[in-house]
C-alpha positions as CSV (number, residue, x, y, z in Angstrom):
1,M,0.0,0.0,0.0
2,S,1.2,3.5,-0.8
3,A,2.5,5.5,2.2
4,T,1.1,8.8,1.1
5,Y,-1.9,9.8,-1.1
6,T,-2.6,13.4,-2.1
7,A,-5.4,14.7,-4.3
8,A,-4.1,17.7,-6.2
9,A,-6.5,20.6,-6.5
10,T,-4.4,22.5,-9.0
11,L,-1.8,21.6,-11.7
12,P,1.0,23.3,-9.7
13,E,0.2,21.1,-6.7
14,A,0.4,18.0,-8.9
15,L,3.7,19.1,-10.4
16,A,5.1,19.8,-6.9
17,A,4.1,16.3,-5.8
18,L,5.8,14.8,-8.8
19,A,9.0,16.8,-8.1
20,S,8.9,15.3,-4.6
21,G,8.8,11.7,-6.0
22,A,5.0,11.0,-6.2
23,R,3.5,9.1,-9.1
24,P,0.3,10.4,-10.7
25,V,-2.9,8.4,-10.8
26,A,-6.2,9.2,-12.5
27,G,-8.4,6.2,-13.5
28,G,-6.0,3.7,-12.0
29,T,-7.2,0.9,-14.3
30,D,-3.6,-0.2,-15.0
31,L,-1.9,0.8,-11.7
32,V,-4.4,-0.8,-9.3
33,V,-5.0,-3.9,-11.4
34,G,-1.3,-4.5,-11.7
35,A,-0.8,-4.2,-8.0
36,R,-3.6,-6.6,-7.3
37,Q,-2.2,-9.1,-9.7
38,G,1.2,-8.8,-8.1
39,K,2.9,-7.4,-11.2
40,A,4.2,-4.3,-9.3
41,P,3.6,-2.8,-5.9
42,L,1.9,0.5,-5.6
43,P,4.3,3.4,-5.4
44,D,5.2,4.8,-2.0
45,S,3.6,8.1,-2.9
46,L,0.6,8.8,-5.2
47,V,-0.9,12.1,-6.3
48,A,-4.4,11.9,-7.7
49,I,-4.9,14.2,-10.7
50,H,-8.6,13.4,-11.5
51,G,-9.8,16.7,-10.3
52,L,-7.7,18.8,-12.7
53,A,-10.2,20.4,-15.1
54,E,-7.4,21.6,-17.4
55,L,-6.5,18.0,-18.3
56,R,-10.0,17.3,-19.6
57,G,-11.8,18.0,-22.8
58,I,-11.2,17.6,-26.6
59,A,-10.6,20.8,-28.5
60,E,-10.0,21.8,-32.1
61,T,-6.6,23.4,-32.7
62,G,-5.4,25.7,-35.5
63,G,-5.0,23.9,-38.8
64,G,-7.7,21.3,-38.2
65,G,-6.0,19.2,-35.5
66,L,-7.2,18.1,-32.0
67,R,-5.9,18.6,-28.5
68,I,-7.0,15.8,-26.2
69,G,-6.6,16.2,-22.5
70,A,-4.8,13.5,-20.7
71,L,-7.9,12.8,-18.5
72,V,-10.2,12.2,-21.5
73,S,-11.7,8.8,-21.1
74,H,-11.8,6.1,-23.8
75,A,-15.6,6.4,-23.8
76,D,-15.3,10.2,-24.5
77,L,-13.0,9.5,-27.4
78,V,-15.4,7.0,-29.0
79,A,-18.3,9.4,-28.6
80,H,-16.6,12.4,-30.1
81,P,-17.7,13.2,-33.7
82,A,-14.2,14.5,-34.8
83,V,-12.5,11.4,-33.5
84,R,-14.9,9.1,-35.2
85,E,-14.8,11.0,-38.5
86,R,-11.2,12.1,-38.8
87,Y,-9.2,9.8,-36.5
88,T,-11.3,6.7,-36.9
89,A,-8.5,4.3,-35.9
90,L,-8.3,6.0,-32.5
91,A,-12.1,5.5,-32.1
92,D,-11.6,1.8,-33.1
93,A,-9.0,1.4,-30.5
94,S,-10.7,3.2,-27.7
95,A,-13.9,1.3,-28.3
96,I,-12.3,-2.0,-27.4
97,V,-10.2,-1.0,-24.4
98,G,-11.1,-3.3,-21.5
99,S,-14.8,-3.3,-20.6
100,H,-17.5,-0.7,-20.6
101,A,-16.6,0.2,-17.0
102,T,-12.9,0.5,-17.9
103,R,-13.6,2.7,-20.9
104,H,-15.5,5.2,-18.7
105,V,-12.8,5.3,-16.0
106,G,-9.6,4.7,-17.9
107,T,-7.9,7.7,-19.5
108,L,-5.9,8.2,-22.7
109,G,-3.1,9.7,-20.7
110,G,-2.9,6.7,-18.5
111,N,-3.0,4.3,-21.4
112,V,-0.1,6.2,-23.1
113,M,2.1,6.5,-20.0
114,N,1.6,2.8,-19.1
115,A,3.5,2.2,-22.3
116,S,2.4,-1.4,-22.9
117,P,3.4,-2.9,-26.2
118,A,-0.1,-4.2,-26.4
119,M,-1.9,-0.8,-25.7
120,E,-4.7,-0.2,-28.1
121,T,-4.3,3.5,-28.7
122,G,-0.6,3.5,-29.3
123,G,-0.6,2.5,-33.0
124,P,-3.3,5.0,-34.0
125,L,-1.5,7.8,-32.2
126,I,1.8,7.0,-33.8
127,C,0.2,6.7,-37.3
128,F,-1.5,10.1,-36.8
129,G,1.8,11.7,-35.8
130,A,0.6,12.6,-32.3
131,E,2.6,14.6,-29.9
132,A,2.6,14.3,-26.1
133,V,2.6,17.5,-24.1
134,L,4.7,17.1,-20.9
135,V,4.8,19.6,-18.2
136,S,7.0,19.9,-15.1
137,E,7.9,22.7,-12.7
138,S,10.7,23.7,-15.1
139,G,8.4,24.1,-18.1
140,E,6.7,22.3,-21.0
141,R,8.1,20.2,-23.8
142,R,6.6,18.2,-26.6
143,V,7.6,14.7,-27.6
144,A,6.3,12.6,-30.5
145,V,4.4,9.6,-29.1
146,A,6.6,7.4,-31.4
147,D,9.6,8.7,-29.4
148,L,7.9,8.8,-26.0
149,L,7.3,5.0,-25.9
150,T,10.8,3.5,-25.3
151,G,10.0,-0.1,-24.2
152,P,7.6,-2.2,-22.1
153,G,6.4,0.0,-19.4
154,R,9.0,2.7,-20.2
155,T,8.7,6.2,-21.6
156,A,11.1,9.1,-22.3
157,A,9.2,11.3,-19.8
158,R,11.2,12.4,-16.7
159,P,9.8,11.4,-13.3
160,D,8.8,15.0,-12.6
161,E,6.9,15.4,-15.8
162,L,3.2,15.1,-16.2
163,L,1.4,14.3,-19.4
164,V,-1.2,17.0,-19.8
165,A,-2.5,16.4,-23.4
166,I,-2.0,14.6,-26.6
167,E,-2.1,16.8,-29.8
168,L,-3.0,15.4,-33.2
169,P,-2.2,17.2,-36.4
170,A,-4.9,17.5,-39.1
171,A,-5.9,14.1,-40.6
172,A,-7.5,13.2,-43.9
173,G,-8.2,9.9,-45.7
174,G,-9.1,6.7,-43.9
175,S,-7.7,4.8,-41.0
176,C,-8.3,1.6,-39.0
177,Y,-7.1,-0.2,-35.9
178,A,-7.8,-3.9,-35.9
179,R,-6.7,-6.6,-33.3
180,L,-6.8,-10.3,-32.8
181,E,-8.9,-11.0,-29.7
182,Y,-10.2,-14.2,-28.0
183,R,-13.1,-12.4,-26.3
184,R,-14.9,-9.1,-26.7
185,Q,-14.5,-7.7,-23.2
186,M,-11.5,-7.4,-20.8
187,E,-9.0,-8.3,-23.5
188,I,-5.8,-6.9,-24.7
189,A,-4.3,-7.3,-28.1
190,V,-2.7,-10.6,-29.0
191,V,-1.8,-9.0,-32.3
192,G,-2.8,-5.5,-33.4
193,A,-2.3,-3.3,-36.5
194,T,-3.1,0.2,-37.5
195,C,-3.2,1.7,-41.0
196,A,-3.9,5.3,-42.0
197,V,-4.0,6.2,-45.7
198,T,-4.6,9.3,-47.8
199,L,-5.8,9.2,-51.4
200,E,-4.7,11.0,-54.6
201,G,-7.5,10.3,-56.9
202,A,-7.8,6.5,-57.2
203,R,-4.3,5.9,-55.9
204,I,-2.9,5.9,-52.3
205,G,-1.0,9.1,-51.8
206,S,0.6,8.1,-48.4
207,A,0.3,5.3,-45.9
208,R,1.3,4.7,-42.3
209,V,1.2,1.2,-40.8
210,A,2.1,0.3,-37.2
211,I,2.1,-3.1,-35.3
212,T,1.0,-3.7,-31.8
213,A,1.9,-6.6,-29.3
214,L,4.5,-7.8,-31.8
215,T,7.6,-5.8,-30.8
216,P,9.0,-4.4,-27.5
217,R,7.3,-1.1,-28.3
218,I,4.7,-0.2,-30.9
219,V,6.5,0.7,-34.2
220,R,5.7,1.7,-37.7
221,V,6.5,-0.7,-40.6
222,P,8.2,1.3,-43.4
223,D,8.2,-1.7,-45.8
224,A,4.4,-2.0,-45.4
225,E,4.0,1.7,-46.1
226,S,6.1,1.5,-49.2
227,A,4.1,-1.4,-50.5
228,L,1.0,0.7,-50.4
229,A,2.1,4.3,-51.2
230,G,1.6,5.2,-54.9
231,G,-0.4,2.1,-55.7
232,D,-4.1,1.4,-56.3
233,G,-4.6,-0.4,-53.0
234,G,-5.3,-3.7,-54.7
235,A,-5.0,-7.2,-53.4
236,G,-1.3,-7.5,-54.3
237,A,-0.4,-4.3,-52.3
238,V,-2.5,-5.4,-49.4
239,Q,-0.8,-8.8,-49.4
240,A,2.6,-7.2,-49.5
241,A,1.8,-4.9,-46.6
242,G,0.7,-7.8,-44.5
243,D,3.8,-9.8,-45.3
244,A,5.9,-6.8,-44.4
245,A,4.1,-6.5,-41.0
246,A,4.8,-10.1,-40.3
247,A,8.5,-9.8,-41.3
248,A,8.9,-6.8,-38.9
249,A,7.3,-8.7,-36.0
250,Q,9.5,-9.8,-33.1
251,P,6.9,-11.7,-31.2
252,I,7.2,-13.6,-27.9
253,S,5.5,-16.8,-26.7
254,D,3.4,-16.5,-23.6
255,V,0.2,-18.0,-22.1
256,R,-1.9,-16.1,-24.7
257,A,-0.2,-17.1,-27.9
258,S,3.0,-18.6,-29.4
259,A,5.5,-16.5,-31.3
260,D,4.8,-18.4,-34.5
261,Y,1.1,-17.9,-34.2
262,R,1.5,-14.2,-33.5
263,R,3.8,-13.8,-36.6
264,A,1.3,-15.6,-38.8
265,M,-1.6,-13.5,-37.5
266,A,0.4,-10.3,-37.9
267,A,-0.1,-10.6,-41.7
268,V,-3.8,-11.3,-41.3
269,I,-4.5,-8.5,-38.9
270,A,-2.4,-6.0,-40.9
271,R,-4.3,-6.9,-44.1
272,R,-7.5,-6.4,-42.2
273,A,-6.5,-2.9,-41.0
274,V,-5.2,-1.9,-44.4
275,T,-8.3,-3.1,-46.3
276,A,-10.6,-1.2,-43.9
277,A,-8.5,2.0,-43.9
278,I,-8.6,2.1,-47.7
279,A,-12.3,1.4,-47.8
280,R,-12.9,4.2,-45.3
281,A,-10.8,6.6,-47.3
282,R,-13.0,5.7,-50.3
283,G,-16.2,6.5,-48.4
284,S,-17.1,3.3,-46.6
285,S,-19.1,3.7,-43.5
286,D,-17.7,0.7,-41.7
287,S,-18.7,0.6,-38.1
288,V,-16.6,1.6,-35.1
289,P,-14.9,-0.5,-33.9
290,I,-14.1,-2.4,-37.1
291,P,-15.8,-5.8,-37.1
292,A,-13.6,-8.6,-35.8
293,S,-14.9,-11.0,-38.4
294,P,-12.1,-12.6,-40.4
295,A,-14.3,-12.2,-43.5
296,L,-14.1,-8.4,-43.4
297,H,-14.2,-7.2,-47.0
298,G,-12.9,-10.7,-48.0
299,A,-9.5,-9.7,-46.8
300,D,-8.7,-13.0,-45.1
301,R,-10.2,-15.6,-47.4
302,D,-6.9,-17.4,-47.8
C-alpha cells in the first residue's frame, strides 16, 4: 500500500508532488490492477490528478488538429464526432479497451504512459503523428508519441513530468485499428495493427502502418507503407503490406499465444486494417470499432 496519497486541486500542486517523488494516478485501471495481480507494488507516494479540469476535454486546434486532455476517457473518445470521423483508428482502439466500465474510467493519458506494447491507442496515435505535451515545474516540452514510448512500461518522460495532453495534427483519408482477440471484453491485443492512408485520386498518396503486441514497443513498418504508397490499394499491395508487417514482427511466446502464431496473425490483422483503412478513405461507413470477423471485406479468405 502507498505510504502517502494526495489529491491535487491544481496543476502546480500536482507538479510539486511529482517533483517530490510522487506518481500520478487518475483512472487507476492499470496501476491498481497491476498491484492486485502482483505485477508491481503500488508506489510509495501517489498524487491523484482526476480533479484537474485543465486536463480534460477535446478541443479543435489551428489547422484542423485536435488537443485531447490526458484525462479524457476512452468512452469520451469513442463518442466524439471529430475522433470518429477524422481519427477513426483511434475510435476503433478506444472502443475495445477493457470493458464498458474500464472505458468510462480509464484515460488516454494513463494508457499512453503505461507504455504497454499491447496498448490499443498507441498504434493509432503513432500513425497520426501525435505529440505528447509534458509539463514539469521547469516548463513544457513536446515529444512525438513514437519517441515517447521506449520499451515495455517505459517512456522518455522524466519522473517529474506530467502528461497533460495529446495533440493530433490534421488528418485526412481513412484509418483503422484492428486486433486479434479471443473475447470481446476485458481483453488486450494478442496482435494488433493500424493503418492510415490518404488518397490522390484513385491511388494511395501516403500510408502509415504500425504493429501492436509484436515488438517491445509499438512501431511503424516502413516496408508495409512502401508497399501501399503510390499504388491502387489492390490485393497485391494489401498482401505485400501484410507480409511486411509479419516480417517486422518480433513476437514472444506466452500464455496467450505462441510466437509463431503471432507472426502468422500479424499478416492477417495487418491486411484487415489496411483493407478497412482504404475502404474508409474511399467513403465506406464501416462501423466503429471495425468488425472482428475474419471475412471483413474478403481480406482473409486465404
